[in-house]
C-alpha positions as CSV (number, residue, x, y, z in Angstrom):
1,M,0.0,0.0,0.0
2,G,2.9,2.3,0.8
3,Y,4.3,1.8,-2.7
4,L,1.0,2.9,-4.3
5,N,0.7,6.0,-2.1
6,G,4.2,7.0,-3.1
7,L,3.3,6.5,-6.8
8,F,0.3,8.7,-6.6
9,T,2.2,11.3,-4.6
10,E,4.8,11.4,-7.4
11,K,2.2,11.7,-10.1
12,S,0.4,14.5,-8.2
13,K,3.6,16.4,-7.8
14,S,4.4,15.9,-11.5
15,M,1.0,17.2,-12.5
16,E,1.3,20.2,-10.2
17,L,4.7,21.1,-11.8
18,K,3.2,20.8,-15.3
19,C,0.3,23.1,-14.3
20,R,2.7,25.7,-12.8
21,N,4.8,25.6,-16.0
22,L,1.7,26.0,-18.2
23,I,0.4,29.0,-16.2
24,S,3.9,30.6,-16.1
25,S,4.2,30.2,-19.9
26,A,0.7,31.7,-20.5
27,G,1.6,34.6,-18.2
28,N,4.9,35.2,-20.0
29,F,3.1,35.1,-23.4
30,L,0.5,37.6,-22.3
31,I,3.1,40.0,-20.9
32,S,5.1,39.7,-24.2
33,V,2.0,40.5,-26.2
34,L,1.2,43.6,-24.0
35,I,4.8,44.8,-24.3
36,I,4.7,44.4,-28.1
37,C,1.3,46.3,-28.3
38,E,2.7,49.1,-26.1
39,F,5.8,49.4,-28.3
40,I,3.8,49.6,-31.5
41,F,1.4,52.2,-29.9
42,L,4.3,54.4,-28.7
43,S,6.6,53.9,-31.7
44,G,5.4,57.0,-33.5
45,C,2.1,55.9,-35.0
46,K,-0.3,58.8,-34.2
47,V,-3.8,57.7,-33.4
48,S,-6.4,60.3,-32.7
49,Y,-9.2,59.0,-30.6
50,S,-12.0,60.8,-28.8
51,F,-14.8,59.3,-26.7
52,S,-17.1,61.9,-28.2
53,G,-16.1,61.2,-31.8
54,A,-14.9,64.8,-32.1
55,S,-12.5,65.4,-34.9
56,T,-10.0,68.2,-34.1
57,E,-7.2,67.3,-36.5
58,G,-5.0,70.2,-37.3
59,L,-6.6,72.4,-34.7
60,K,-4.9,73.8,-31.6
61,S,-7.3,76.3,-30.1
62,V,-10.9,77.2,-29.6
63,S,-12.6,80.4,-28.6
64,V,-16.1,81.0,-27.4
65,Q,-17.5,84.6,-27.6
66,Y,-20.1,85.7,-25.1
67,F,-23.6,84.8,-26.3
68,Q,-25.9,87.9,-26.0
69,N,-29.5,87.4,-25.1
70,R,-31.6,89.0,-27.8
71,A,-34.9,87.1,-26.9
72,S,-38.0,89.1,-26.1
73,L,-38.0,87.6,-22.6
74,V,-34.5,88.1,-21.1
75,Q,-33.6,85.7,-18.3
76,P,-30.6,87.0,-16.3
77,G,-27.7,84.6,-16.3
78,L,-28.8,82.6,-19.3
79,S,-26.1,84.1,-21.6
80,Q,-23.4,83.4,-19.2
81,N,-24.7,79.8,-18.5
82,L,-24.8,79.0,-22.3
83,T,-21.3,80.5,-22.9
84,D,-19.8,78.7,-19.9
85,A,-21.5,75.4,-20.9
86,L,-20.0,75.5,-24.4
87,I,-16.5,76.3,-23.1
88,D,-16.8,73.4,-20.6
89,K,-17.9,71.1,-23.3
90,C,-14.9,72.0,-25.5
91,K,-12.5,71.6,-22.6
92,A,-14.0,68.2,-21.6
93,Q,-14.4,66.7,-25.1
94,T,-11.3,68.0,-26.9
95,S,-7.7,68.6,-26.3
96,L,-7.9,72.1,-27.8
97,S,-6.8,75.0,-25.6
98,V,-9.4,77.7,-24.9
99,V,-8.2,81.2,-25.8
100,N,-9.8,84.6,-25.2
101,G,-9.2,86.1,-28.6
102,L,-9.9,84.2,-31.7
103,G,-8.9,80.5,-31.9
104,D,-8.4,78.2,-34.8
105,V,-12.2,77.6,-34.4
106,N,-14.5,80.2,-33.0
107,F,-18.1,80.2,-31.7
108,E,-20.2,83.3,-31.5
109,G,-23.9,83.9,-31.5
110,E,-27.0,85.0,-29.6
111,I,-30.0,83.6,-27.7
112,A,-32.8,84.3,-30.2
113,D,-35.9,83.0,-28.4
114,Y,-36.9,82.1,-24.8
115,N,-40.5,81.4,-24.4
116,T,-43.3,79.2,-23.0
117,R,-46.5,78.3,-24.8
118,P,-49.5,76.1,-24.1
119,L,-49.1,72.8,-25.9
120,T,-52.2,70.7,-25.1
121,V,-55.7,71.8,-24.0
122,S,-57.7,69.9,-21.4
123,A,-61.5,69.3,-21.6
124,D,-62.3,72.5,-19.7
125,A,-60.3,74.6,-22.3
126,T,-57.3,75.2,-20.1
127,A,-53.8,74.3,-21.0
128,A,-52.8,70.9,-19.7
129,T,-49.1,71.0,-20.8
130,N,-46.8,73.9,-21.6
131,R,-43.8,73.9,-23.8
132,F,-40.7,75.8,-22.7
133,T,-38.3,76.6,-25.7
134,I,-34.9,78.1,-26.0
135,S,-33.4,78.9,-29.5
136,V,-29.8,80.0,-30.2
137,K,-28.2,81.3,-33.4
138,V,-24.6,80.2,-33.8
139,K,-21.9,81.3,-36.1
140,F,-19.0,78.8,-36.1
141,T,-15.8,79.7,-37.9
142,N,-13.1,77.2,-38.7
143,A,-9.9,79.1,-39.7
144,V,-8.0,75.9,-40.6
145,D,-10.8,74.4,-42.8
146,P,-13.3,77.2,-43.8
147,D,-15.5,74.6,-45.5
148,L,-16.5,73.4,-42.0
149,S,-17.7,76.8,-40.9
150,F,-21.5,77.3,-40.5
151,E,-24.3,79.6,-39.4
152,Q,-27.2,77.8,-37.9
153,S,-30.0,78.1,-35.4
154,F,-30.4,75.4,-32.7
155,S,-33.6,75.0,-30.7
156,R,-34.7,72.6,-28.0
157,Y,-37.7,72.4,-25.7
158,E,-39.1,70.7,-22.6
159,D,-42.7,70.2,-21.7
160,Y,-44.0,70.7,-18.2
161,D,-47.4,70.4,-16.5
162,S,-49.4,73.7,-16.7
163,S,-50.4,73.4,-13.1
164,L,-46.8,74.5,-12.3
165,D,-45.7,78.0,-12.7
166,L,-42.7,78.5,-15.0
167,S,-40.7,80.0,-12.2
168,Q,-41.0,76.6,-10.3
169,V,-39.4,74.6,-13.1
170,E,-37.5,77.3,-15.1
171,A,-34.0,76.8,-13.6
172,E,-34.1,73.0,-14.0
173,L,-35.5,73.1,-17.5
174,S,-33.2,75.9,-18.7
175,E,-30.2,73.8,-17.5
176,K,-31.5,70.7,-19.3
177,I,-32.3,72.6,-22.6
178,I,-28.9,74.4,-22.6
179,G,-27.2,71.1,-22.2
180,M,-29.0,69.7,-25.2
181,I,-28.3,72.8,-27.3
182,V,-24.6,72.8,-26.4
183,E,-24.4,69.1,-27.3
184,D,-26.0,69.9,-30.7
185,I,-23.7,72.8,-31.4
186,F,-20.6,70.7,-30.4
187,N,-21.7,67.8,-32.6
188,R,-22.3,70.1,-35.6
189,A,-18.9,71.7,-35.2
190,F,-16.7,68.7,-34.4
191,V,-18.6,65.5,-35.2
192,N,-19.9,66.9,-38.5
193,W,-23.3,65.2,-38.5
């Protein structure tokens, strides 16, 4: 019986050594592949990648001029919020440096409309839902590739229950709408949709 125990112990040790060697070989192979990939990546091949899909090839700087509020209903702070949101978007989604003068690309424009209107009418002839809309006119200038320059209006809205006063939902809806408009402006300028 002692002989069989010894035989099984030797086989067990032999299998353990083979497994260790196999795991070690696989680990060495994986490390080698990673080193090769890193070498190829860092060896001078320039790959431009952005999570937003933004194309900024050949550009170094961006400028955003203050968006004046030319709407019939002027909301204090809206111009600054829009301007800041566009600057923040450019900083977060591109590697372009933001400059105060004129950059390789430049945004300028105005808030053209800021209103709320009844959308649906209930059975007793009162508004059930209101639509809050903000529209912005934008002039985008690309000094590096003038064919990508544009002038366009961007408009977004949010609906809210008419039982609420606009002042109750205005700050939240404005922030949401500005975010959507800035996304549209950014995509038009850099993603070229």
